[in-house]
N, C-alpha and C positions, 0 to 999 in steps of 0.2 A: 919458704913460707914467710910472708911479711906480717909483721905485727905492729899495731899502732900503740904507742905509749903516750898516754895523756897525763896531764898534770892535775894535781889535786889542789883546789883552792879552798881556803877556809872562808866561809861566808857567815857573818854575824847579823842576825835579824832581831830587832827589838819587837817582840810579839805584842807587847803592851802598847807600844806606839802605833803599830800598824792597826791593831784592833780599835784603838781610840780614834784614829784617823778615819777608819771605815764607819764607825758609829757616828762620828760627827757628820760625815757626808750623808748618811742615811737620814739623820735627824734634820739636817738642813734642807734636804729634798722634801721630807714630809712637811716641814714648816712652810716651805714655799708653796706646796700644793694646797695646804689648808688656807693659806693667805689668799691664793688665787680663787679658791672656792668661795671664801667669804666675800671677796670683792665682787664675784659674779652674782652672789645672792643679794648683795646690797644694790647692785645695778638693776637686777630683776625686780627687787622691791620698789625701787624708785620708778621704774618703768610702769609697774602695775598700779601703785597707789599714789605716786607723786611724793614730793617732799613733805607736805603737810600730813598726808595720810600715814606716811612712814613714822613721823615724829609722834602723831596721835597714837599709833599702834605701839610704839615703844613706851610711851607714858602709861598707856593702858596695861601693858605687860608688867611694868615695874610696880605700879600702884594697885592694880586689880580693880580699878574703877572704870 
């Protein structure tokens, strides 16, 4: 009968670092998606109302007049 004998290696993992790295990646991806969506909305608004209409709508939204 043949038996395999493996070696045992100690592996040290910094769980806090790995968790922070993953959270940073998720946050950066979410921020990129929000930024792309905002840019798409801005381009859509410019295409629909033009620059003057977009500025007029912004002023109206801020002042309520």
